[in-house]
N, C-alpha and C positions, 0 to 999 in steps of 0.2 A: 504494497500501499504507499502512495496512493497509487491504483492502475485501472485497468477500463473494469468497470463493476459487476458486467455482464457474466462475467465467471462466476463469481462470490455470491452473486443476487440467488443462483439455483441453489446454493447451499443452505444449512440451518447457520446460525452465528455459530454457533456451540465445536457446527464439525469443521473449524477454520481455524488455523493457524497462519495468521499474516505476518511477512517481515515488515519492518518498517525501517527503512533508511534512518542513518541518525546523521544527517546532512543534511545543509540547507538547498542541493541541488536535487535531492533525492535519487544521489546515486549509488549502485551496488555492483559486485565482481560475482566471480563463481564463489570465490573464497567466501567470500560474505556469507552467501547463502546455504554453503556447505557447511559451514560453520553454527549457524545459527540451526541448522535445520536434522545436524548430527544427532542430537540427542534426543528428537520431536520422534512422535510414533504417526504419522506420517503414511498413507498408501498409494499418493498421488500429490506431485510437487507440481505446477503449474508457473509457466517462466513465460511472458510476453517478453518480445524480442524483434526488434527493440521496443518500449515500455509506450503506453498509452497514460499518463498526458505527458512525465517526463522525456522521452527519447533516448533516454537510460539506453544504453546497447552493448553486451555479453559477445567481447568479439568470437567466432566461430570454436576455437580450440580449448578458447576455456569452455563453453556450451558442454562442446565433448568431455571436459572432465569433470560438470554435472551429470551427462549421460554414464558415465564409469560408474560414480557414486553410488550412480541410482540403482543401475546396477545389482552393486555389490549386495545393495540394501532393500533389492527388490521392489521400488518404488518405482511406479507409473510416473514417467515424465514427459508429459504434452506441450510443447513449446509452439507458440501462436507467435507465424512469423508474416503476418498481416503487412507490416511495413518496410521487411526486409530489404525491398526491391528501393530505398532509399537512401540505403546504407554508403555511404563513402569510404568507410576506415579499413575494408580490404576489398578483395576479389571476390566474388562468387561467393556472399556471407550464406544463402540457405542451406540448409539440410534436406531438401528435399532431393534426394540422390540414393538412388539402386543400394550401392555399397554400406554408404550412412546407415539406411534404415535394417539392411539386414546384423548389421556389426550392433545393431544397438536392439535389441526385441522389445524393451521395456518403453522405448521410444513412439510418442505420436507427433509430428508434426502438423499444422492448423494452419490452414493461408484463407484469406480473401483477398478473392480478385478485386471484390470494390475498391477495394483503397489505393492500392497504385495505378489501378487503372481507371479510374475514376465512373464506374458504371454501378452505383449502386442500386439503382433499377433492378439489376438482373439474378441479383439474389444470389451469384454465384460464388464459391468457396470449395475447398478440395483439405482430405484428410488423407494422411499419408499414416501407414506403417504395417509391420510385418507381420504379425497378429492375427490371423483370419480369423479367428473368433470373434473378436473386436470388429472387423470388418463385417463382416454377415449380419451382427447384432445391427449395428449400421442401417446397412442392408436393409432389413426388413422392418426398420422401425421408421425408417421414411417415404414419403409415400410413393406411389409405384412412378407416377412421373413427376420426379421433384426437381425440373428445371422445361422451362417452357422453352419455345422454340425459339424465341430471339436470343434466349440464352445460348441457346443450342448452334445455332445461324454463326453467335460471337465466337464461340472455341471454335467453331469450323474456317473462321477468315480468321486466328491471331496469327498463325504462323507468317501469312502475307504479309504483316504490317508490324513483323516482330524488328527490324533496324529502324524504323520509326519510330519503335516504341522505346528502344536501348537508345536513341539518341535525343530523345523527348526528356529519359531521364540525367542524363550528362548534363541537359542543358539546365533542366530542375537542379542540379546538385549547384550550380556551378549561380545561380537564382538565390539559392538558401545562404549560402556560403554572404554572398552582400547584403542581402536583407538581414542578417543577424549582427552582422556591422552595425549597419543603419542602425537596428532598435537598437544596440548594447549604447548606442552614443545618447538618447533619450534621457532626460534628467526624468526621476522617482520612477525608472523600470528596468529591472534585473532579468538577464534574460540567459537563460540554462540553455546551456549545450545541447546540440539535442543530435539525432539519425535517423530523425522519421520526416513527412510533410506537415509538422505543425511544430513552434517554440512556446515554450512553456517559461510564464514571464510572472515575477512577481511586481506587483504595485509597491512601492515603500512607501509612499503618503500622501497627501491631499484628498484623495479615494478610494473608497474598499472597491472590490472586483464585481460585484454588484452593480454602483453608482458609475463605474468606468464603460460597461456592459449598456448600460440605459443608456447612457451621456454619446456613446457610438452608434446606437441605434437611430434614436431618437434624433440627432439631430446630423449626423451623417450619414445615416442609413447604409451601415456597418453592422455585422454581425459578429461577435466574438462569441469564445465558449468561457463561460463563468464558472470557475471552480470552487467555487465557495462553498457549495454543499457537498464537494466531493470527497468523502473519509481520507484520510492522513496526511492533510496539508497543516502548515503551523503559519499563518500569516494571507495575503489577500494573491490568492494566483486567478491568473488567464492563460488560455490555450489558444492562439492565433495561429492559423491557417497559414500556410505559404502558397500563396498563390502566381495570378501572372506579373512582371515587373512593373504593369500601371496600377493592379491592385495592390500592390503593397505599397506601393508609394504613396496612394491615398489614407493607408491606415495610417504609415510611417506621420504624414504631414499632419493626420487627425489628432496622433498622439503626441505629436511637439508640441501641438496647440493646448491640448487638452490639460498635459504636465506640465507645462511651458514654469 
């Protein structure tokens, strides 16, 4: 915590053992998780990597360290890598690879297609593991027609545009670097480093997260994510999406005016 809450919301509070990073950027490493959970009686460990909304990212080799520890403990490791395409800390950060899945029988990898491809309405995602019992269970639990014709067509034509997508991701990473630099220059705003397509920011004074969100929407027609109701935060935090340069510039100018 803080993290994407749709997973913990599916469980009872008494069934959850949450790790809370003890630092202002809400960062954590593989060693932090292993050390925290090593004496805990858990059956499953869920890791969102990069995390939401912090943008924290654990390198692939360090995720392998967690996976090896989980194998020894007979703990199911679920890794949600829905934002992994935005990572620039290393090449090929994804765990969706047949050799990796075969090496770690306790590993399940989940990826939402909507995040990186910008198609949330298609409701597309993938789950990968080498436990056939789980695969068969999931297949029985979903509807017979679990994707529609639009989503099916999208998956059929994706390879045709794969090169364009890779070029787009490369351009996005350049835009993100510039955006973070410009945000960091705004008074009363503390920017947390990110490997995702959003930036976690702390409002240091003058306004609460809710007040800033309201002002941006009412006066500038810009909608940001108010994180004041999300569990795990100490302070006033908002999440800013990284969008097209002209949209990023519009938000930056608004924040410069409001937080001057």
